[in-house]
Backbone as ProteinMPNN parsed JSONL, in Angstrom:
{"seq_chain_A": "MGLTKTQKIISYILKAIIIISATVGTYLSALGSIEAFMGGETVFMYFTIQSNIAIAIVSLIGIYFLATNKSNYVWSVIKFVFTISITLTGIVYTFVLAPSMGNETWNIQNVLTHVVVPICSIIDFFIVGRSLYIKNRDVLYVVIPPLLYAIYAGIGYVLNWRFSSTTNYPYFFLNWGSKAGAIGFTNELPFIGVIWWILLLFIFLILVGLLYIKVLNTIKKKQA", "coords_chain_A": {"N_chain_A": [[156.422, 54.95, 33.582], [159.401, 54.386, 31.189], [161.687, 55.895, 29.167], [162.234, 55.467, 25.78], [165.606, 54.872, 24.11], [165.935, 56.094, 21.912], [164.122, 57.875, 22.105], [165.392, 59.48, 24.238], [167.696, 60.536, 23.393], [166.76, 62.203, 21.225], [165.361, 63.983, 22.909], [167.288, 65.167, 24.494], [168.605, 66.553, 22.482], [166.573, 68.138, 21.595], [166.566, 69.726, 24.088], [169.034, 70.861, 24.066], [168.979, 72.735, 22.009], [167.02, 74.322, 23.087], [167.942, 75.472, 25.077], [170.416, 77.127, 24.035], [169.208, 78.318, 21.996], [167.574, 80.042, 23.657], [169.461, 81.208, 25.277], [171.185, 82.615, 23.369], [169.4, 84.194, 22.169], [168.189, 85.655, 24.162], [170.415, 87.021, 24.888], [171.129, 88.496, 22.367], [169.031, 90.253, 22.318], [169.258, 91.82, 24.192], [171.459, 93.215, 23.619], [170.194, 94.666, 21.853], [168.804, 97.942, 20.567], [167.152, 100.155, 22.976], [165.078, 101.423, 21.924], [163.838, 99.991, 19.914], [161.345, 97.339, 19.996], [161.367, 95.227, 23.063], [164.207, 95.567, 23.395], [167.608, 96.035, 24.378], [168.751, 97.085, 27.702], [166.231, 96.636, 29.169], [165.161, 94.182, 28.549], [165.012, 91.949, 30.178], [162.563, 92.756, 31.439], [160.399, 91.729, 30.367], [157.836, 89.398, 29.706], [158.508, 87.512, 27.432], [161.349, 87.211, 27.867], [161.637, 86.114, 30.094], [160.156, 83.919, 30.034], [161.571, 82.301, 28.402], [164.03, 82.457, 29.789], [163.07, 80.665, 31.933], [162.211, 78.4, 30.879], [164.404, 77.204, 29.627], [166.082, 76.904, 31.813], [164.468, 74.86, 33.008], [164.887, 72.72, 31.227], [167.452, 72.56, 31.254], [167.614, 71.318, 34.141], [166.064, 69.378, 33.45], [167.602, 67.605, 31.713], [169.178, 66.394, 33.823], [167.083, 64.844, 35.051], [166.5, 63.296, 32.923], [168.926, 62.018, 32.413], [169.286, 60.365, 34.816], [167.026, 58.773, 34.809], [164.931, 59.74, 36.46], [161.821, 60.883, 37.692], [159.125, 62.767, 38.683], [155.894, 63.691, 40.583], [155.659, 66.635, 41.206], [157.889, 67.698, 39.643], [156.706, 67.05, 37.21], [154.637, 68.747, 36.961], [155.988, 71.193, 37.308], [157.532, 71.288, 34.643], [155.174, 71.079, 32.685], [153.824, 73.232, 33.307], [155.663, 75.469, 32.644], [155.88, 74.643, 30.2], [153.454, 75.384, 28.974], [153.691, 78.235, 29.498], [155.658, 79.052, 27.769], [154.508, 78.6, 25.286], [152.405, 80.149, 25.228], [153.784, 82.371, 24.949], [154.983, 82.122, 22.258], [152.726, 81.929, 20.707], [151.289, 84.377, 21.258], [152.766, 86.346, 20.635], [153.167, 85.545, 17.766], [150.598, 85.873, 16.774], [149.387, 87.888, 17.687], [151.113, 89.986, 18.513], [153.189, 90.503, 16.557], [151.798, 91.034, 13.905], [151.223, 93.66, 14.458], [153.732, 95.042, 14.309], [156.766, 96.331, 13.117], [159.424, 96.207, 10.638], [161.529, 94.713, 12.101], [160.355, 92.423, 12.971], [160.737, 89.706, 12.474], [163.417, 89.295, 13.125], [166.59, 87.752, 14.078], [166.903, 87.395, 17.013], [164.116, 87.486, 17.71], [163.017, 85.272, 16.349], [164.372, 83.038, 17.407], [163.583, 83.49, 20.158], [160.82, 83.503, 20.264], [159.934, 81.476, 18.221], [161.876, 79.091, 17.627], [162.555, 78.274, 20.184], [159.944, 77.886, 21.79], [158.82, 76.054, 20.027], [160.255, 73.724, 20.052], [160.229, 73.382, 22.788], [157.534, 72.565, 23.034], [157.419, 70.192, 21.228], [159.614, 68.501, 22.895], [158.025, 68.435, 25.398], [156.228, 66.487, 24.599], [157.552, 64.446, 23.855], [158.888, 63.379, 26.049], [156.839, 62.989, 27.462], [155.515, 60.554, 28.203], [156.796, 59.82, 30.893], [156.072, 61.596, 32.347], [153.893, 62.933, 35.125], [150.785, 63.898, 35.17], [147.896, 65.546, 36.085], [144.272, 66.05, 35.326], [143.387, 68.423, 36.765], [145.541, 69.785, 37.513], [145.759, 71.736, 35.515], [145.098, 74.324, 36.284], [147.476, 75.641, 37.363], [148.719, 76.597, 35.249], [148.059, 79.071, 34.813], [149.47, 80.624, 36.801], [152.384, 81.687, 36.407], [151.46, 83.783, 33.996], [149.598, 85.229, 35.639], [151.081, 86.273, 37.647], [152.791, 87.98, 36.13], [151.174, 89.722, 35.126], [150.434, 91.034, 37.285], [152.917, 92.242, 38.028], [153.556, 93.609, 35.74], [151.448, 95.586, 36.174], [152.167, 96.762, 38.294], [154.385, 98.024, 37.454], [153.372, 99.625, 35.507], [151.726, 101.564, 37.376], [153.866, 102.742, 38.925], [155.288, 103.577, 37.212], [157.424, 102.516, 35.678], [160.2, 102.059, 33.069], [159.52, 100.28, 30.371], [160.244, 100.318, 28.029], [162.027, 102.807, 25.84], [159.916, 104.627, 25.461], [157.597, 103.507, 26.642], [155.55, 102.775, 29.472], [154.587, 100.112, 29.859], [154.47, 96.557, 29.159], [153.218, 95.327, 26.945], [150.936, 95.914, 24.56], [148.41, 95.171, 25.032], [148.671, 95.285, 27.669], [148.417, 97.864, 28.629], [147.294, 99.956, 30.629], [146.633, 102.798, 30.28], [145.423, 102.951, 27.689], [142.96, 103.744, 25.097], [140.842, 102.023, 25.565], [141.208, 101.36, 28.408], [140.624, 99.679, 31.423], [138.549, 98.198, 31.395], [137.156, 98.742, 29.139], [136.079, 99.281, 25.507], [137.337, 99.93, 22.179], [137.763, 100.954, 18.942], [140.316, 100.588, 17.886], [143.744, 99.235, 18.335], [144.204, 98.712, 21.754], [141.9, 97.395, 21.288], [139.966, 95.955, 23.197], [139.634, 96.341, 26.831], [142.294, 95.91, 29.278], [141.67, 94.092, 31.393], [139.997, 92.496, 30.153], [141.713, 91.313, 28.084], [143.48, 89.825, 30.026], [141.453, 87.886, 31.007], [140.909, 86.583, 28.615], [143.258, 85.406, 27.947], [143.811, 83.762, 30.326], [141.892, 82.008, 29.872], [142.641, 81.073, 27.549], [145.007, 79.881, 28.328], [144.301, 77.643, 29.852], [142.583, 76.258, 28.132], [144.466, 75.219, 26.334], [146.25, 74.134, 28.085], [144.531, 71.687, 28.991], [144.128, 70.594, 26.546], [146.821, 69.758, 26.041], [147.155, 68.064, 27.912], [145.233, 66.008, 27.295], [146.304, 64.993, 24.821], [148.578, 64.2, 25.633], [147.933, 61.972, 27.438], [146.553, 60.484, 25.443], [148.84, 59.817, 24.124], [150.315, 58.106, 25.663], [148.576, 55.946, 25.947], [148.884, 54.569, 23.888], [151.312, 54.097, 23.693], [151.49, 52.287, 25.578]], "CA_chain_A": [[157.108, 54.447, 32.139], [160.647, 54.767, 30.869], [161.732, 56.33, 27.508], [163.377, 54.46, 24.815], [167.028, 55.204, 24.007], [166.055, 57.054, 20.676], [163.392, 59.507, 22.637], [166.243, 60.137, 25.215], [168.593, 61.049, 22.329], [165.866, 63.14, 20.611], [164.898, 64.792, 23.822], [168.614, 65.792, 24.938], [169.05, 67.333, 21.27], [165.789, 69.463, 21.699], [167.127, 70.581, 25.075], [170.338, 71.623, 24.159], [168.475, 73.579, 21.251], [166.135, 75.245, 23.855], [169.03, 76.075, 25.981], [171.195, 77.366, 23.33], [168.317, 79.358, 21.499], [166.89, 81.008, 24.726], [170.36, 82.072, 25.623], [171.484, 83.558, 22.339], [168.121, 85.081, 21.635], [168.216, 86.721, 25.049], [171.697, 87.857, 24.682], [170.911, 89.428, 21.224], [167.776, 91.211, 22.487], [170.052, 92.372, 25.326], [172.494, 94.138, 22.716], [169.575, 95.772, 20.777], [168.555, 99.06, 21.33], [166.091, 100.12, 23.719], [164.095, 102.215, 21.307], [163.097, 98.755, 19.419], [160.5, 96.593, 20.844], [162.081, 94.385, 23.335], [165.697, 95.544, 23.4], [168.4, 96.787, 25.409], [168.719, 96.671, 29.29], [165.001, 96.427, 29.8], [164.387, 93.038, 28.109], [164.419, 91.089, 31.301], [161.334, 93.053, 32.301], [159.425, 91.314, 29.372], [157.568, 87.899, 29.585], [159.389, 86.497, 26.564], [162.52, 86.812, 27.993], [161.602, 85.543, 31.434], [159.695, 82.773, 30.098], [162.433, 81.713, 27.895], [165.072, 81.876, 30.938], [162.46, 79.862, 32.763], [162.22, 77.076, 29.977], [166.038, 77.183, 29.697], [166.472, 76.185, 33.271], [163.872, 73.683, 32.955], [165.45, 72.227, 30.254], [168.795, 71.993, 31.934], [167.26, 70.31, 35.161], [165.428, 68.191, 32.683], [168.722, 66.852, 31.527], [169.455, 65.326, 34.926], [166.097, 63.757, 35.128], [166.552, 62.435, 31.78], [170.065, 61.072, 32.649], [169.018, 59.565, 36.077], [165.718, 58.092, 34.608], [164.159, 60.036, 37.489], [160.805, 62.038, 37.505], [158.043, 62.577, 40.124], [154.743, 64.717, 40.385], [156.154, 67.882, 41.191], [158.641, 68.092, 38.205], [155.89, 67.117, 35.99], [153.747, 70.012, 36.681], [156.708, 72.444, 36.823], [157.935, 71.169, 33.183], [154.001, 71.18, 32.299], [153.377, 74.823, 33.724], [156.415, 76.262, 31.68], [155.779, 74.286, 28.718], [152.375, 76.243, 28.494], [153.953, 79.493, 29.562], [156.347, 79.436, 26.372], [153.419, 78.193, 24.337], [151.97, 81.384, 25.071], [155.135, 83.406, 24.321], [155.028, 81.805, 20.936], [151.467, 82.202, 20.014], [150.814, 85.674, 21.371], [154.023, 86.926, 19.414], [153.111, 85.544, 15.94], [149.392, 86.101, 16.112], [148.985, 89.253, 18.33], [152.038, 91.243, 18.434], [153.943, 90.297, 15.087], [150.99, 91.402, 12.858], [151.083, 95.142, 14.481], [155.322, 95.211, 14.266], [157.541, 96.693, 11.893], [160.371, 95.539, 9.721], [162.229, 93.98, 12.775], [159.456, 91.66, 13.256], [161.302, 88.536, 12.341], [164.94, 89.286, 13.343], [167.143, 86.318, 14.697], [166.361, 87.079, 18.263], [162.459, 87.15, 18.023], [162.843, 83.953, 15.882], [164.724, 82.277, 18.266], [162.774, 83.486, 21.412], [159.366, 83.191, 20.057], [159.583, 80.187, 17.306], [162.351, 77.918, 17.703], [162.399, 77.661, 21.749], [158.386, 77.391, 21.866], [158.225, 74.887, 19.209], [161.132, 72.687, 20.75], [159.991, 72.843, 24.14], [156.529, 71.877, 23.225], [157.898, 68.805, 20.991], [160.092, 67.739, 23.884], [156.982, 67.91, 26.488], [155.569, 65.137, 24.293], [158.602, 63.225, 23.763], [159.162, 62.978, 27.661], [155.531, 62.888, 28.21], [155.446, 59.114, 28.984], [157.49, 59.77, 32.031], [155.23, 62.635, 33.464], [152.416, 62.644, 36.002], [149.876, 65.205, 35.153], [146.307, 65.412, 36.281], [143.683, 67.098, 34.588], [143.43, 69.542, 37.701], [146.978, 70.511, 37.218], [145.692, 72.83, 34.369], [144.778, 75.453, 37.165], [148.644, 75.981, 37.761], [149.305, 77.251, 34.002], [147.869, 80.693, 35.105], [150.236, 81.247, 37.593], [153.301, 82.627, 35.821], [151.009, 85.08, 33.392], [148.946, 86.147, 36.511], [152.073, 86.982, 38.411], [153.494, 88.852, 35.41], [150.44, 90.699, 35.001], [150.65, 91.966, 38.448], [154.195, 92.744, 37.838], [153.383, 94.638, 34.887], [150.552, 96.432, 36.531], [152.709, 97.509, 39.559], [155.214, 98.818, 36.874], [152.608, 100.827, 34.989], [151.535, 102.555, 38.348], [155.241, 103.359, 39.196], [155.989, 104.328, 35.836], [158.662, 101.898, 35.12], [160.019, 101.975, 31.497], [159.812, 99.054, 29.673], [161.021, 100.772, 26.642], [162.282, 104.544, 26.054], [158.709, 105.523, 25.515], [156.126, 102.96, 27.406], [155.647, 102.21, 30.99], [154.06, 98.759, 29.905], [155.478, 95.579, 28.384], [152.771, 94.88, 25.52], [149.693, 97.046, 24.304], [147.211, 94.58, 25.717], [148.773, 95.645, 29.182], [148.454, 99.049, 28.663], [145.826, 100.476, 31.409], [146.117, 103.945, 29.884], [145.072, 103.19, 26.483], [141.652, 104.148, 25.392], [139.936, 101.048, 26.149], [141.312, 101.198, 29.708], [140.615, 98.299, 32.167], [137.451, 97.146, 31.16], [136.377, 99.534, 27.91], [136.267, 98.849, 24.16], [137.572, 100.989, 21.453], [138.076, 100.28, 17.58], [142.011, 100.518, 17.638], [144.426, 98.586, 19.543], [144.086, 97.344, 22.029], [140.337, 96.883, 21.074], [139.449, 95.787, 24.5], [140.633, 96.618, 28.015], [143.379, 95.072, 30.147], [140.926, 93.103, 32.44], [139.258, 91.526, 29.086], [142.843, 90.402, 27.496], [143.906, 89.118, 30.964], [140.738, 86.927, 31.332], [140.932, 85.714, 27.661], [144.504, 84.908, 27.967], [143.84, 82.77, 31.003], [140.891, 80.834, 29.167], [143.014, 80.232, 26.501], [145.734, 78.861, 28.763], [143.684, 76.646, 30.57], [142.134, 75.361, 26.795], [145.733, 74.907, 25.687], [146.707, 72.915, 28.934], [143.785, 70.516, 28.828], [144.482, 69.971, 24.937], [148.077, 68.97, 25.913], [146.881, 66.767, 28.708], [144.748, 65.108, 26.365], [147.318, 64.348, 23.822], [149.58, 63.449, 26.328], [147.24, 60.783, 27.952], [146.71, 59.423, 24.113], [150.185, 59.103, 23.736], [150.648, 57.031, 26.736], [147.859, 54.632, 25.947], [149.353, 54.184, 22.586], [152.808, 53.356, 24.033], [151.379, 51.305, 26.739]], "C_chain_A": [[158.397, 55.063, 31.524], [160.655, 55.147, 29.477], [162.732, 55.485, 26.95], [164.483, 55.422, 24.472], [166.727, 56.334, 22.864], [165.102, 58.202, 21.19], [164.385, 59.965, 23.629], [166.911, 61.03, 24.302], [167.676, 62.238, 21.796], [165.564, 64.475, 21.779], [166.431, 65.827, 24.406], [169.082, 66.769, 23.654], [168.109, 68.603, 21.511], [166.009, 70.447, 23.102], [168.049, 71.448, 25.113], [169.904, 72.854, 23.045], [167.813, 74.631, 21.971], [167.231, 75.958, 24.45], [169.907, 77.142, 25.396], [170.538, 78.577, 22.756], [168.009, 80.391, 22.546], [168.165, 81.762, 25.198], [170.887, 83.154, 24.827], [170.577, 84.498, 21.9], [167.96, 85.899, 22.919], [169.267, 87.822, 25.149], [171.53, 88.974, 23.397], [169.899, 90.63, 21.332], [168.373, 92.176, 23.405], [170.815, 93.516, 24.438], [171.73, 94.943, 21.636], [169.426, 97.025, 21.257], [167.118, 99.286, 21.987], [164.871, 101.023, 23.061], [163.331, 101.24, 20.632], [162.323, 98.093, 20.409], [161.375, 95.393, 21.415], [163.563, 94.385, 23.357], [166.53, 96.315, 24.324], [168.385, 96.426, 26.842], [167.455, 96.371, 29.737], [164.389, 95.159, 29.177], [164.092, 92.038, 29.155], [163.155, 91.583, 31.946], [160.229, 92.589, 31.213], [158.993, 89.606, 29.753], [158.177, 86.95, 28.809], [160.493, 86.206, 26.985], [162.555, 85.918, 29.278], [161.183, 84.084, 31.299], [160.69, 81.608, 29.155], [163.635, 81.1, 28.892], [164.399, 80.525, 31.438], [162.694, 78.378, 32.193], [163.512, 76.502, 29.94], [166.526, 76.418, 30.81], [165.819, 75.059, 33.447], [164.286, 72.704, 32.541], [166.783, 71.719, 30.735], [168.756, 71.044, 33.093], [166.893, 68.956, 34.53], [166.556, 67.115, 32.068], [169.272, 65.995, 32.468], [168.589, 64.481, 35.085], [166.106, 62.793, 34.169], [167.96, 61.34, 31.852], [169.926, 60.227, 33.8], [167.725, 58.455, 35.929], [165.027, 58.331, 35.949], [162.907, 61.002, 37.035], [159.873, 61.842, 38.824], [156.99, 63.942, 39.779], [155.211, 66.17, 40.265], [156.955, 68.33, 40.281], [157.877, 67.976, 37.039], [155.234, 68.483, 35.525], [154.662, 71.11, 36.397], [157.189, 72.321, 34.975], [156.184, 71.493, 32.413], [153.564, 72.803, 32.218], [153.908, 75.644, 32.705], [156.434, 76.084, 30.447], [154.672, 75.278, 27.95], [152.918, 77.589, 28.509], [154.692, 80.028, 28.152], [155.551, 79.268, 25.227], [152.885, 79.739, 24.312], [152.965, 82.532, 24.62], [155.045, 83.253, 22.629], [153.726, 82.239, 20.177], [150.944, 83.8, 20.046], [151.723, 86.622, 20.572], [153.521, 86.679, 17.838], [151.501, 85.974, 15.703], [148.964, 87.336, 16.773], [149.83, 90.343, 18.046], [152.696, 91.534, 16.982], [153.024, 91.347, 14.014], [151.009, 93.173, 13.096], [152.723, 95.758, 14.48], [155.716, 95.769, 13.029], [158.368, 95.94, 11.186], [161.178, 94.766, 10.549], [161.481, 92.646, 12.978], [160.047, 90.106, 13.707], [162.676, 88.368, 12.206], [165.296, 87.968, 13.977], [166.769, 86.132, 15.922], [165.08, 86.885, 18.451], [162.433, 85.813, 17.527], [163.008, 82.783, 16.83], [163.898, 82.268, 19.633], [161.406, 83.156, 21.448], [159.021, 82.006, 19.058], [160.485, 79.234, 17.804], [162.391, 77.431, 19.421], [160.785, 77.128, 22.023], [158.354, 76.103, 21.225], [159.098, 73.659, 19.624], [160.67, 72.353, 21.952], [158.555, 72.163, 23.892], [156.815, 70.315, 22.249], [158.453, 67.847, 21.975], [159.28, 67.438, 25.013], [156.549, 66.59, 26.054], [156.444, 63.88, 24.022], [158.827, 62.55, 25.241], [157.777, 62.539, 28.256], [155.171, 61.535, 28.666], [155.718, 59.065, 30.39], [156.814, 60.776, 33.113], [154.207, 62.213, 33.922], [151.864, 63.855, 35.908], [148.471, 64.999, 35.14], [145.461, 66.654, 35.569], [143.491, 68.524, 35.453], [144.506, 70.303, 37.896], [146.824, 71.881, 36.381], [145.525, 74.197, 35.114], [146.214, 76.141, 37.278], [149.061, 76.755, 36.501], [148.873, 78.582, 34.173], [148.621, 81.288, 35.815], [151.276, 82.34, 37.145], [152.81, 83.754, 35.273], [150.348, 85.927, 34.393], [150.088, 86.754, 37.22], [152.929, 88.089, 37.482], [152.434, 90.061, 35.279], [150.393, 91.653, 36.069], [151.821, 92.816, 38.184], [154.162, 93.83, 37.016], [152.419, 95.956, 35.193], [151.398, 97.366, 37.665], [153.897, 98.526, 38.767], [154.651, 99.861, 36.263], [152.352, 101.862, 36.167], [152.91, 103.161, 38.694], [156.188, 103.793, 38.241], [157.502, 103.969, 35.219], [158.859, 101.963, 33.408], [160.489, 100.729, 30.983], [160.361, 99.127, 28.362], [161.426, 102.02, 26.919], [161.073, 105.126, 26.124], [157.475, 104.767, 26.053], [156.651, 102.642, 28.691], [154.901, 100.814, 30.81], [154.782, 98.001, 29.016], [154.859, 95.48, 26.742], [151.431, 95.58, 25.662], [148.805, 96.679, 24.894], [147.468, 94.708, 27.302], [148.724, 96.841, 29.414], [147.011, 99.799, 29.446], [145.533, 101.76, 30.924], [145.795, 103.885, 28.368], [143.377, 103.559, 26.511], [140.384, 103.258, 26.021], [140.172, 100.803, 27.782], [141.446, 99.994, 30.262], [139.493, 97.456, 31.607], [136.476, 97.753, 29.649], [136.649, 98.786, 26.73], [136.585, 100.202, 23.192], [138.01, 100.088, 19.824], [139.259, 100.326, 17.285], [142.407, 99.836, 18.683], [144.371, 99.345, 20.743], [142.736, 96.887, 21.954], [139.598, 96.675, 22.184], [140.275, 96.08, 25.677], [141.185, 95.513, 28.406], [142.721, 93.862, 30.89], [140.67, 91.93, 31.319], [140.368, 90.417, 28.564], [143.351, 89.541, 28.625], [142.968, 87.713, 30.636], [140.866, 85.891, 29.802], [142.202, 85.036, 27.587], [144.653, 83.425, 29.035], [142.907, 81.71, 30.503], [141.636, 80.201, 28.038], [144.183, 79.241, 26.814], [145.363, 77.649, 29.387], [143.021, 75.396, 29.337], [143.193, 74.508, 26.501], [146.29, 73.66, 26.547], [145.748, 71.568, 28.921], [143.939, 69.855, 27.522], [145.745, 68.948, 25.459], [147.926, 67.823, 26.798], [146.368, 65.589, 28.139], [145.425, 64.289, 25.583], [148.229, 63.595, 24.554], [148.982, 61.871, 26.969], [146.99, 59.894, 26.628], [147.737, 58.678, 24.11], [150.674, 58.053, 24.378], [149.763, 55.952, 26.443], [148.284, 54.085, 24.709], [150.487, 53.437, 22.773], [152.856, 52.392, 25.1], [151.658, 49.698, 26.534]], "O_chain_A": [[158.409, 56.284, 31.367], [159.779, 54.795, 28.687], [163.73, 54.962, 27.447], [164.313, 56.64, 24.536], [167.293, 57.424, 22.957], [165.25, 59.35, 20.772], [164.152, 61.135, 23.932], [166.723, 62.243, 24.404], [168.098, 63.356, 22.093], [165.563, 65.672, 21.489], [166.41, 67.036, 24.635], [169.882, 67.681, 23.862], [168.523, 69.758, 21.615], [165.692, 71.635, 23.164], [168.123, 72.468, 25.798], [170.477, 73.933, 23.197], [167.955, 75.793, 21.589], [167.328, 77.163, 24.215], [170.2, 78.08, 26.138], [171.036, 79.695, 22.891], [168.196, 81.578, 22.278], [168.005, 82.938, 25.524], [171.067, 84.301, 25.237], [170.92, 85.522, 21.309], [167.517, 87.024, 22.685], [169.14, 89.024, 25.383], [171.806, 90.166, 23.539], [169.907, 91.666, 20.667], [167.977, 93.341, 23.375], [170.642, 94.702, 24.718], [172.247, 95.658, 20.778], [169.893, 97.281, 22.366], [166.106, 98.704, 21.595], [163.84, 101.26, 23.69], [162.117, 101.443, 20.639], [162.586, 98.241, 21.602], [162.007, 94.652, 20.663], [164.169, 93.314, 23.341], [166.041, 97.224, 24.996], [167.933, 95.312, 27.107], [167.445, 95.773, 30.813], [163.168, 95.026, 29.25], [163.079, 91.34, 29.095], [162.67, 90.96, 32.89], [159.143, 93.166, 31.264], [159.843, 88.76, 30.033], [158.414, 85.805, 29.193], [160.936, 85.092, 26.705], [163.444, 85.084, 29.447], [161.572, 83.183, 32.041], [160.57, 80.384, 29.205], [164.088, 79.956, 28.935], [165.001, 79.452, 31.391], [163.195, 77.434, 32.803], [163.671, 75.315, 30.227], [167.268, 75.44, 30.725], [166.417, 74.147, 34.018], [164.21, 71.677, 33.214], [167.128, 70.545, 30.593], [169.568, 70.125, 33.196], [167.234, 67.827, 34.88], [166.311, 65.911, 31.993], [169.81, 64.945, 32.117], [168.947, 63.319, 35.275], [165.799, 61.622, 34.394], [167.991, 60.178, 31.447], [170.582, 59.189, 33.712], [167.489, 57.536, 36.714], [164.569, 57.376, 36.576], [163.037, 61.795, 36.102], [159.937, 60.982, 39.702], [157.199, 64.878, 39.008], [155.101, 66.78, 39.202], [156.788, 69.518, 40.003], [158.155, 68.575, 36.0], [155.211, 69.086, 34.452], [154.413, 71.918, 35.502], [157.123, 73.296, 34.226], [156.211, 72.287, 31.472], [153.088, 73.394, 31.248], [153.227, 76.368, 31.978], [156.818, 76.897, 29.607], [154.793, 75.8, 26.841], [152.652, 78.241, 27.5], [154.429, 81.081, 27.571], [155.912, 79.794, 24.174], [153.021, 80.412, 23.29], [152.64, 83.492, 23.921], [155.044, 84.232, 21.882], [153.775, 82.854, 19.112], [150.347, 84.35, 19.121], [151.287, 87.583, 19.938], [153.526, 87.523, 16.942], [151.144, 86.37, 14.593], [147.981, 87.849, 16.239], [149.492, 91.393, 17.499], [152.686, 92.628, 16.419], [153.547, 92.297, 13.431], [150.846, 93.929, 12.138], [152.861, 96.967, 14.661], [155.043, 95.674, 12.002], [157.982, 94.776, 11.079], [161.76, 93.908, 9.885], [162.231, 91.69, 13.176], [159.915, 89.512, 14.778], [163.19, 87.562, 11.431], [164.433, 87.179, 14.361], [166.324, 85.033, 16.254], [164.76, 86.112, 19.354], [161.804, 85.032, 18.242], [162.215, 81.869, 17.053], [163.575, 81.206, 20.165], [160.845, 82.634, 22.412], [157.869, 81.574, 19.068], [159.941, 78.389, 18.514], [162.248, 76.252, 19.744], [160.565, 75.993, 22.446], [157.902, 75.12, 21.812], [158.569, 72.554, 19.505], [160.641, 71.17, 22.292], [158.356, 71.151, 24.565], [156.311, 69.304, 22.739], [158.058, 66.685, 22.064], [159.534, 66.436, 25.682], [156.462, 65.649, 26.843], [156.124, 62.692, 23.987], [158.914, 61.338, 25.437], [157.625, 61.886, 29.289], [154.425, 61.488, 29.645], [155.012, 58.371, 31.121], [156.96, 60.77, 34.335], [153.545, 61.303, 33.423], [152.348, 64.833, 36.477], [147.909, 64.34, 34.266], [145.834, 67.803, 35.336], [143.451, 69.605, 34.866], [144.437, 71.417, 38.414], [147.544, 72.871, 36.51], [145.842, 75.204, 34.481], [146.134, 77.37, 37.288], [149.849, 77.671, 36.737], [149.524, 79.361, 33.477], [148.666, 82.512, 35.691], [151.165, 83.543, 37.382], [153.302, 84.815, 35.657], [150.381, 87.15, 34.261], [149.961, 87.968, 37.383], [153.636, 88.943, 38.016], [152.812, 91.231, 35.325], [150.324, 92.869, 35.888], [151.698, 94.039, 38.124], [154.627, 94.914, 37.369], [152.54, 97.056, 34.653], [151.199, 98.574, 37.791], [154.285, 99.575, 39.282], [155.18, 100.97, 36.33], [152.748, 103.011, 35.971], [152.871, 104.391, 38.699], [157.347, 104.199, 38.317], [158.344, 104.64, 34.622], [157.919, 101.927, 32.614], [161.609, 100.238, 31.13], [160.843, 98.196, 27.717], [161.285, 102.468, 28.057], [160.988, 106.147, 26.807], [156.374, 105.307, 25.949], [157.803, 102.33, 28.99], [154.573, 100.355, 31.905], [155.58, 98.482, 28.211], [155.511, 95.517, 25.698], [150.906, 95.786, 26.756], [148.122, 97.536, 25.453], [146.633, 94.312, 28.114], [149.012, 97.117, 30.579], [145.957, 100.089, 28.881], [144.356, 102.112, 30.999], [145.948, 104.961, 27.791], [142.677, 103.644, 27.52], [139.392, 103.6, 26.665], [139.368, 100.097, 28.392], [142.248, 99.189, 29.788], [139.547, 96.243, 31.408], [135.41, 97.288, 29.248], [137.341, 97.769, 26.78], [136.135, 101.319, 23.449], [138.431, 98.939, 19.694], [139.416, 100.039, 16.098], [141.786, 99.721, 19.739], [144.489, 100.571, 20.725], [142.45, 95.901, 22.634], [138.496, 97.222, 22.212], [141.503, 96.082, 25.587], [140.834, 94.375, 28.095], [143.272, 92.762, 30.936], [141.005, 90.755, 31.464], [140.22, 89.196, 28.541], [143.705, 88.42, 28.26], [143.458, 86.689, 30.16], [140.909, 84.663, 29.871], [142.145, 83.919, 27.074], [145.281, 82.398, 28.778], [143.181, 80.533, 30.739], [141.391, 79.074, 27.609], [144.474, 78.239, 26.161], [146.128, 76.685, 29.421], [142.959, 74.175, 29.479], [143.053, 73.29, 26.397], [146.664, 72.577, 26.096], [146.28, 70.46, 28.841], [143.879, 68.629, 27.431], [145.733, 67.722, 25.352], [148.454, 66.74, 26.548], [146.795, 64.449, 28.323], [145.265, 63.068, 25.563], [148.636, 62.491, 24.194], [149.633, 60.828, 26.901], [147.196, 58.682, 26.692], [147.826, 57.45, 24.1], [151.354, 57.174, 23.849], [150.24, 54.852, 26.72], [147.935, 52.918, 24.533], [150.72, 52.365, 22.214], [153.855, 51.797, 25.504], [151.561, 48.928, 27.49]]}, "name": "protein", "num_of_chains": 1, "seq": "MGLTKTQKIISYILKAIIIISATVGTYLSALGSIEAFMGGETVFMYFTIQSNIAIAIVSLIGIYFLATNKSNYVWSVIKFVFTISITLTGIVYTFVLAPSMGNETWNIQNVLTHVVVPICSIIDFFIVGRSLYIKNRDVLYVVIPPLLYAIYAGIGYVLNWRFSSTTNYPYFFLNWGSKAGAIGFTNELPFIGVIWWILLLFIFLILVGLLYIKVLNTIKKKQA"}
């Protein structure tokens, strides 16, 4: 099912905003101090920046598919998976990380990478949704990027990589050395162990993925 001219124009604009915002946000983050959260030369070690780069690339390729009126199953799943990943980036930062951060919580780079890019990506997903081919079973693919990142962060922890000047983990919920450890519990951050956080995030991803598919199918029926 093809897109209308208006839908294409909106999608082009959204994709441009995503690419520009992800690029500028990443650049500004890299210019920041390594003393700050997700700043300096280690920014590319964070899921936020990796997911921003990924969705920017997806948007760039998406311009080609939009211009040529092409789409296929593999491309649809790729766009779906990375839209869910950037959704995770936005929600985790806004509701999990930001409340525990200081004055620079909402600086320009954080707004671009954690708010602007996720929101535009989600809207674009549903704008072009009628041209995508996604099945309910495809929801299982959405855990792949976060799973790979959790493995990456775990290796970094063991090898004592510097994600910042003071930590060998990227986010507090991936700190294997916290009081909660792997499967424990504590009355302070991170409250529960890393394994529990990973399981909760995977369940969240699958639920959000199923919701997106349901909304997408509803939109398709109304536009049929």
